[in-house]
N, C-alpha and C positions, 0 to 999 in steps of 0.2 A: 809342843808349841801353846805358849801363853796366849791369853786375851791382847796381851800389848803387840806381841809378835806378829798374831795374826791378823791384827786390824794396819801392820806395818805393812804385812803380806798384800790383804785384799787390795792397800791403795796403791801398790805398785799395778798390782794384778788389772784395777778395773782403770788405770793409765794409760795402759798398752804398753808400756816399756818391761822391759827385760826385770824378773822379781827378784836376779841374783846381785845383775851387778847396776839396773838403773839409769842403764847410757843410753842402749840402743831398743829399737823398739821388737818388741816379741814375736816370733814366727807366726805365721799363722794356726789356730788351735793348740797354740802352745804357750807357755807361761814365761820361755827365757828366748833369750836371743841366740844367732848359730853359736856364736863364741863361746860363749857359756856353755852350750848343749854341749859342742866338739869339746871342751877341757872337762866335761862330767863323763863324756863318755870315756876319754883316754883315762880319768882318773878309776874309772868305774873298770877299766882292763888291766892297769895295773893293779889294782887292787885282788878282782879275781884269779891273777897269775900268781899274785904272792901267797893268798889263802892255799889254791890249789898247792905249791909246792911246798907248802908248813903242813899238808894234809888237812885241813879246815875247810868246814862248808863255805863253799864263794859267797853264799846270801847271808846266812846269821855271824859266821866264824867259827863255829861251833867244833869242836875235833869229829873228825872221820873216820873209820878203819880200814873204808874199802876205797879203789879207786874211784867212785863217784864224785859228779862235782858238789852236789848237793849232798846235807842229812838229811835222814828218813822225813824230820817235819815239814823243812823245806821245799822237796819234793813232792810230798803231797800236797802242800798248797798251788804248786806250780800246775800238776797234773788236775789241779780242780778246776784252776783257773784256765788252761786251758780248754777244758769240758764244758765250761761253762760258756766261752767266748765262743766256741765251734758251734754249740747250743744257737745260742742267740744269732748267729748269723745263719744257721740253719731253718730257723723258726723265719726269719726273713728274704728266705729262698736266696741267698747269697752265699759265693763259695767258700768254704771252710779254709780257702790256705790263702787267695787271695783277696775277696768281697768283692767280685765281679755276679752277676748275677748268673744265675743257672736255668735250667732247664729241667722237665720231666724228673723233677723231685732230685736230680742224683745230689750229692754232698759236694762235688768239686765240680768248674766251668768246663769244657769240653779242652783249653789248653792247659790249662793246670792235671786234667786226664791223660792229655795226651804224653805231658814233661815223667809224670810219673811213672806210666807203662815205657815209656821208653827208658827211663832211668832204670826199673826193676830188669827189664830187658837187658840190658848193659851189665848188671848187676850180676846178672844168673850165668854169663856166655861163661866165665870161669869154672862156675860149678860143674856146669855139663860137659865141659873139656873134661875134668878132673873125672867123673863117672864113666865116660867116652875111654877115657884111659884106662881103667881100670876092669873093662870088659863087661860093665853093666852088670858088677859082683860086688856086694859085701864083699870087705878083704879080711874079714872077719869068720862068720858063719857060709860065705860061700851064696846067700839067698840072692834070689837074681829076679826077684819081683820088682819091675821099674819102678813102678807108684810107693815103694816102700824107700826109696835108695832116698841116702841124702849125703851131701859132700859136707864131711868134717874139717874143722879150722885142727892142724896135729898142737899148733903153739897155743889153745882154747879158748882163744881170742875172737870168736866169730860175730856176726853181725849183730847177733842181741846180747853181747856185753863189750862191745868194742865200737867206734867211732869208722876207724880205718882199719880195717880187718885186711889179712894180708893174704890174699885172693892168688898167689903164685900156686902154679902146680905142685911145687918142691910141697907146700905146706897144709894138702888139700889129700883125703883120701876117704873112698867110698866105702859107707855104711851101711847097713838096711835101719828103717827106724828102731828097732827094741836095742840094736849093740849101738847105736847113737846114744840112748837112750844112758845105757850101761855106763860107756865111757863117759860122757857129758857129767854123768852122777860123782865119778872117781875124780874128774877135774875140776869138779867145784867143792870137793871134800880134801879132808889132808891128805889122801891116797893120792897127790898127784903125779909122784915118781911113778908109782903102778901104771897110771895112763899113759906116761910115757914111753917106759918101757915097753910095753904092751901095744903102741905106735910103731916102735921101732924094731919090732917084730916082725910084724907085716908089711913094711915098707922095702 
């Protein structure tokens, strides 16, 4: 933005009007009116969808090789921003999720803590059901130490690499921690076919 454009922008901002259309008053604590903000949201959503379809970073438009939404550089910037944002709220004794006051030096308020606990319990129900179905034993080595048992997603898309994992019992198998690590390594290397055949043997 050059000096002329900057002065033009500041004049609109100081007048209290939308800095984009200059027709309607800007929303409180924002620089644009509601119509311009909504139009910007729609354009940004379409741009991200188009970039995702073309395997491009949703932020900068650079090509990406994996199925993530952002490239490595943009993802690092986003994570650093989230960390700084959370630390700033934490320093002010505010909930890192919603911004409400917290007590007893917790990171989240009571409402957010209850919400995330309930969500975690609901998400774990299918995993517990799969372990019970398999008799609390690893389906590869037979380990029966309950504290070391995991529910593995057969399609390789679990909670750490998918926003919407398939938690149906047909897609879950009980593995111990060691076998789970070995199978996950096969899934994330060129030996994907070996991992799938291994899972089919024990199903």
